[in-house]
N, C-alpha and C positions, 0 to 999 in steps of 0.2 A: 504494500500500500504506500503510495507516494502522496505527500501532502505539499501542495504548492501554495505559497502565500499570495492571496488576492489574484489567483489565476495568472501568475507570472507578470502582473502589471505593477507590483510594488517595487519601489526602489530598494536597492541593496543597502542595508543598514548594519552598523556595528555599534553596539551599546546605544548611545543617544545621538549619534551622528550618522549621516550618509557616508558611504565609502569615499566619495569625492572630498568631503569635508575632512575626513581622517587623513587623506593624502596631503591636503593643503596645510593642515595643522602640523603634520609630521615634517614637511619641508620648511614650514615657518619656524618650527622649533630647532631644526638643524641650523638654519641661518641665524636664529636668535642666539643660540649657544655660541656659534662662531663669533658673532658680533660682540657678545658679552665678554668672551674670553680674550679675544685679540684686540678689540677696539675699546672695550669698556663701556659700550653703548647699551642702555637698558630699553630703549624705545621699541626695538623689534619684538622683544619678548612680551611687552605690554600689548602691542598690536595683535600678536598671535593669541594671547590669552583672551583679549576682547572678542576676537573672531571666534575662538573656540566656544566662548560663552554664548554669543549671539547665534551660533549655528546649531545649538542644541535643539533637537526636535522632540516634541510631544504630540503624538497622534497626528502626524503629517503637517504640523505647523511649527515653524521655528520661532525662537524668541524674537528675532528681528522682524519676522512677518507679523507676529502678535503686536509688537510695538507700532509697526506701520498701520495696522488695522485700527488700533486704539487711537492713534493720532488722527487718522482720517475721520474716525467717528466723532471724536470729541473736539477736534480743533479745525481741521481743514475743509471738511465737507459740510455743506449747509444741511441742516435737518429740516424737512418739510412737514409741517403740521397743517391739516385741514380740519376746520371746525364746521360741523354741519348740525343743523337743528332737525 
């Protein structure tokens, strides 16, 4: 018996990230460790950590997408209300 997630339409995930995000985080950490050890620059590791946090996925929605949706709902898009009697 074979069990396929979402009829092979689901994106490949590992822990809380998609595999693409894991690759980006891994390369970012490599560059960050090199920059920290050789140049003493802390900025790349901070950028990598922020990216890792914002790309965490819960039920097909990342934290960055949730923040975008919340900003669009509360700030940027006009809410339309119609009052009828």
